[in-house]
C-alpha positions as CSV (number, residue, x, y, z in Angstrom):
1,M,29.2,-7.4,9.5
2,L,26.4,-9.5,10.6
3,S,27.2,-12.8,12.3
4,K,26.3,-16.2,10.9
5,S,23.8,-16.7,13.7
6,D,22.1,-13.3,12.7
7,I,21.8,-14.5,9.1
8,K,20.4,-17.9,10.2
9,H,17.9,-16.1,12.4
10,I,16.8,-13.8,9.5
11,A,16.5,-16.8,7.2
12,N,14.4,-18.6,9.8
13,L,12.1,-15.6,10.2
14,S,11.9,-15.4,6.4
15,R,11.1,-19.1,6.2
16,I,13.9,-19.8,3.7
17,S,16.7,-22.3,3.8
18,I,20.1,-21.1,2.9
19,T,23.4,-22.8,2.2
20,P,26.7,-21.9,4.0
21,E,27.8,-20.1,0.9
22,E,24.6,-18.1,0.8
23,E,25.1,-17.2,4.5
24,E,28.4,-15.5,3.6
25,E,26.9,-13.7,0.6
26,F,23.8,-12.6,2.5
27,S,26.0,-11.4,5.4
28,R,28.0,-9.2,3.1
29,S,24.9,-7.9,1.2
30,I,22.8,-7.2,4.3
31,S,25.7,-5.5,6.1
32,F,26.3,-3.3,3.0
33,I,22.7,-2.3,2.9
34,L,22.6,-1.5,6.7
35,D,25.8,0.5,6.4
36,Y,24.3,2.5,3.5
37,V,21.1,3.2,5.4
38,S,23.2,4.3,8.4
39,R,25.0,6.8,6.2
40,L,21.7,8.1,4.8
41,E,20.4,8.7,8.3
42,Q,23.5,10.8,9.0
43,L,22.8,13.2,6.1
44,D,21.3,16.6,6.9
45,G,18.6,17.3,4.4
46,G,18.1,20.8,5.7
47,I,14.4,20.2,6.5
48,E,13.3,19.6,10.0
49,S,10.4,17.3,9.1
50,G,12.6,15.0,7.0
51,F,10.0,15.1,4.2
52,V,10.4,16.9,0.9
53,D,7.3,17.4,-1.3
54,L,8.5,17.8,-4.8
55,A,5.0,18.0,-6.4
56,D,3.1,21.2,-6.4
57,N,0.0,20.0,-4.6
58,S,-0.9,23.4,-3.1
59,D,-4.5,23.4,-4.4
60,I,-5.6,19.9,-5.0
61,F,-9.1,20.2,-3.6
62,R,-12.0,21.6,-5.7
63,D,-15.0,23.5,-4.4
64,D,-18.1,21.4,-3.6
65,E,-20.8,22.0,-6.3
66,S,-24.2,20.4,-6.4
67,G,-24.9,18.5,-9.6
68,V,-26.9,15.6,-10.9
69,G,-27.8,13.3,-8.0
70,L,-28.2,9.6,-8.0
71,S,-32.0,9.6,-7.8
72,E,-32.6,9.9,-11.6
73,P,-30.1,7.2,-12.7
74,A,-31.5,4.9,-10.0
75,Y,-35.0,5.6,-11.2
76,N,-33.9,4.6,-14.7
77,L,-32.3,1.4,-13.4
78,T,-35.5,0.4,-11.7
79,D,-37.4,1.0,-14.9
80,A,-35.0,-1.3,-16.8
81,A,-35.1,-4.1,-14.2
82,P,-37.2,-7.1,-14.9
83,E,-38.8,-7.1,-11.5
84,T,-39.0,-4.3,-8.8
85,K,-40.6,-4.0,-5.4
86,N,-41.2,-0.7,-3.5
87,G,-38.7,1.1,-5.7
88,Y,-35.9,-1.5,-5.4
89,V,-34.6,-4.0,-7.9
90,K,-35.8,-7.5,-6.9
91,V,-33.1,-10.2,-7.2
92,K,-32.9,-13.9,-6.4
93,R,-32.2,-14.9,-2.8
94,I,-28.5,-15.9,-2.4
95,L,-28.5,-16.7,1.3
96,Q,-30.3,-19.5,2.9
């Protein structure tokens, strides 16, 4: 079980104020969580890496294929803009 000074230190790091009753409650709760994590670390999952991938993500990448580029939509954008200059959309200056 964590000591009261440990709980006060954790509360201070968390920037919370706790009552003496909450110290007791948090001490029990945090100790329970730490014990549980300790038991989980002792389990042997049978996998050396410690990671199990449950999803079938064996072929998640598709082949690169050339398609419609951005030149035509950009061309249409400049046609629709109220003002253009050298192929770019001209906008109001926002920086001084």
